[in-house]
C-alpha positions, 0 to 999 in steps of 0.5 A, spaced: 499 499 499 502 506 498 505 511 504 500 513 509 500 521 508 496 519 501 492 513 504 489 517 509 486 523 505 482 518 500 475 517 501 469 518 503 464 520 499 466 528 500 474 526 502 479 530 505 485 532 500 491 534 501 493 540 500 493 544 493 496 550 490 491 556 489 489 556 482 494 560 477 487 564 474 485 570 479 479 568 484 475 575 480 477 571 473 474 565 476 467 568 478 466 572 471 467 566 468 461 561 472 456 562 466 460 559 461 457 552 465 459 544 465 461 541 459 467 545 456 465 547 448 472 552 446 478 548 444 483 545 450 489 545 448 492 542 453 488 536 453 492 531 451 498 533 456 492 533 462 490 526 461 497 524 461 498 526 467 492 523 470 495 517 467 501 519 470 498 519 477 495 512 477 501 509 475 505 513 480 501 507 484 504 501 482 508 497 487 511 491 486 510 489 493 502 488 494 498 485 499 497 490 504 490 493 505 488 502 508 481 501 512 477 508 514 471 507 518 466 513 519 463 514 526 456 518 527 457 521 534 451 521 539 447 523 545 446 518 550 439 520 548 440 519 539 440 526 538 447 529 532 452 531 536 455 537 532 462 540 531 460 546 535 457 545 541 461 544 549 462 537 547 461 537 540 467 534 535 472 539 535 472 538 543 473 531 541 479 532 536 482 536 542 482 530 546 486 526 542 491 531 540 496 528 546 496 521 542 494 524 536 500 530 535 498 532 527 493 537 527 490 540 521 486 547 521 482 552 517 485 558 515 480 561 520 483 556 525 478 551 526 481 545 528 478 539 522 484 533 524 489 530 529 493 524 527 499 520 528 503 516 523 499 510 521 492 513 523 488 520 521 482 523 524 478 526 520 471 530 520 466 529 514 460 534 512 456 534 519 462 532 524 461 524 521 469 523 526 472 517 521 479 514 522 483 512 516 489 507 518 494 503 515 497 500 510 496 494 515 499 488 512 496 483 518 488 483 520 491 483 527 494 489 527 488 492 524 483 490 528 488 492 534 489 499 530 480 501 530 479 497 537 484 501 541 481 508 537 474 507 539 476 504 547 479 512 547 474 515 543 468 511 549 473 513 555 473 521 552 464 520 551 461 516 557 463 521 561 460 527 558 454 523 555 455 521 549 457 516 545 459 513 537 455 509 533 457 506 527 452 505 522 450 506 515 446 512 516 444 516 523 438 513 527 434 520 529 436 526 525 434 529 518 439 530 514 436 537 513 437 538 521 444 537 522 449 541 522 455 542 517 462 542 520 465 550 518 469 547 512 468 552 506 468 546 500 463 542 504 458 548 504 459 549 496 458 542 495 452 542 500 450 548 496 451 545 489 449 537 491 443 540 494 441 543 487 444 537 482 439 531 486 434 529 491 440 526 496 446 530 496 445 533 503 442 526 505 449 522 502 453 528 506 450 529 513 446 522 514 451 517 512 457 513 514 461 508 509 467 503 511 472 503 505 478 499 504 483 501 499 488 495 495 495 495 491 496 494 483 502 491 481 501 494 475 497 497 469 493 491 467 493 489 474 490 496 476 485 496 470 483 488 472 482 491 480 478 496 478 473 492 473 472 486 479 471 491 484 465 495 480 462 488 478 462 487 486 460 492 487 452 490 488 454 483 492 458 487 497 453 492 498 448 487 500 453 483 504 454 490 508 447 493 508 447 496 516 442 502 515 435 499 518 433 508 518 433 513 513 431 520 515 428 518 522 424 514 519 424 506 518 426 505 511 423 504 505 427 499 502 434 495 502 441 498 501 438 505 503 446 508 502 445 505 494 439 509 494 442 515 496 447 514 491 442 514 486 440 520 487 447 525 488 450 527 482 450 522 476 455 526 473 461 523 478 458 518 482 455 511 482 460 507 475 465 510 470 462 509 464 465 503 461 469 501 466 466 494 465 468 494 458 474 490 457 478 496 452 476 501 457 483 503 460 486 509 464 486 515 458 479 513 458 478 514 465 482 521 464 478 524 460 471 522 464 475 527 470 476 532 465 469 533 463 466 533 469 463 540 473 469 541 478 464 545 483 471 547 487 478 550 485 483 552 490 484 560 490 488 566 492 482 570 495 477 564 498 482 558 499 476 555 494 472 557 489 466 555 486 466 553 479 461 549 475 465 549 469 470 542 467 476 541 470 477 540 462 476 547 461 478 550 467 486 546 465 485 548 457 491 552 457 496 549 462 498 542 465 494 540 471 500 540 477 500 533 481 496 536 486 491 539 481 490 532 478 489 529 486 484 534 487 479 533 480 480 526 483 478 527 491 471 530 486 469 523 484 465 519 489 464 513 484 463 506 487 469 504 486 475 510 485 481 510 483 487 514 486 494 511 486 490 504 489 483 501 489 479 505 493 473 499 495 467 504 497 460 501 498 460 497 504 456 502 510 459 503 517 459 497 521 462 494 528 469 492 528 468 485 528 465 487 521 469 492 518 475 487 519 470 481 517 470 486 510 477 488 510 478 479 510 473 479 504 477 484 500 483 482 502 481 473 499 479 476 493 484 481 491 490 479 493 490 472 492 491 470 484 485 464 484 481 468 487 482 474 481 481 468 476 475 465 479 472 473 479 474 475 472 470 468 470 464 469 475 463 476 472 466 476 465 460 479 461 457 484 467 455 490 463 452 497 465 445 495 465 448 488 469 450 493 474 444 497 475 439 492 475 441 488 480 442 494 485 435 495 483 433 488 484 438 488 492 434 493 493 427 489 492 428 484 495 436 482 498 438 475 498 431 473 495 434 477 489 436 475 482 442 479 480 448 478 473 442 471 473 443 468 479 440 467 485 443 473 489 444 468 495 448 463 491 451 469 488 454 472 495 455 464 497 461 464 491 464 470 493 465 468 500 467 461 498 472 465 493 474 469 499 476 463 504 480 460 498 484 466 497 485 467 506 491 463 509 489 460 516 490 466 521 486 470 515 480 467 514 477 466 522 476 474 521 471 473 515 467 469 520 462 474 522 460 476 515 461 470 513 456 466 517 451 473 515 451 470 509 450 464 510 444 466 514 441 469 509 441 477 513 445 483 514 445 488 519 440 492 517 435 486 518 438 484 525 437 491 527 430 492 524 427 486 528 431 488 534 427 495 534 421 490 532 421 486 538 422 494 542 417 497 539 
């Protein structure tokens, strides 16, 4: 896995990107050109060099030593009565970050002095838009080390939160609050994204404020290995979403369908979410991925005057006259929230936030599927014919019927059994034991959301 300085800045729906140099365009010029709209209709002399720059960024992640995992888990903080914990309240998440600082001495502040994150070697704690607390950790070659890292962090949180009547939840959506009622943290980036995504489709604010996820990142050893893992990870997204479904509530009420976060992501922004166009096609390459990035509205660009400025022009139009720097490429890539995202590693994003045993089981599942040559061959055979219509139909079927659905022409339950069996064969004896919590759920044809829903019914 890439070094932690890179590993701990990806992955959530609205990400914490590395610092970006201000655009060479003055912010007043940027503002005056906003009316040109999203898709570029003017020449882009630097387009090919920008495609080259993005491809070079992806290829810089190629490593000869594969097998490590990066893991990110978003936590929802609540009061004991399940009300949201905000950033600015007396014992809010800014206060929590301050309590963590003695153990996480590297601090990140915004220009106004607001504390937005803390870190130490191997672990970084950052905030999502409505003060969800994310731990990004790794890279890990041993699942036991990953388990120790996340368990240790949650024990620390419990010691901090318990005395002030707060606690931490790991679930896919906030259990009581509606997104519109939840306070955004004081981060300019999130203000612009909330405005843009709120106007774009139904559920942008729900994704930003109410949801929480688990993400696992993997390495690649060549361009071909990168494209193979990217394609297979996308094909697996519906299956992984079912296995890791952990959102029994949406907007303060009982869910109306399964896979709540899948439904949310379908109504955020089709320009930058879901499936990368043509990624399931056998002839897909990194230049097509780069062109996809250049052709989407930027939303945000760095500027001297305000740190971040709003832009609805495409990245290709913004950088039409010059080649993007690496920092500008990193920022552009961070503004895409596809189900699987390529940076200098493959970031697999569909799982809901879950409790630690299931997070580590999910990491074991990903390790067994993607770091064993025989597993990759088996996945190639299993998903050889999957294309975009199959992918979208699978999501819809699973939201409606869960394990009773038909996915890629097979019963979903049988397909999940196959995926778990492939992973089990790809793991050694020590790591295979970590997979058991999720393997048992699959064997029972039940999800964490189903179990929570049943418990809520019994409590009524």
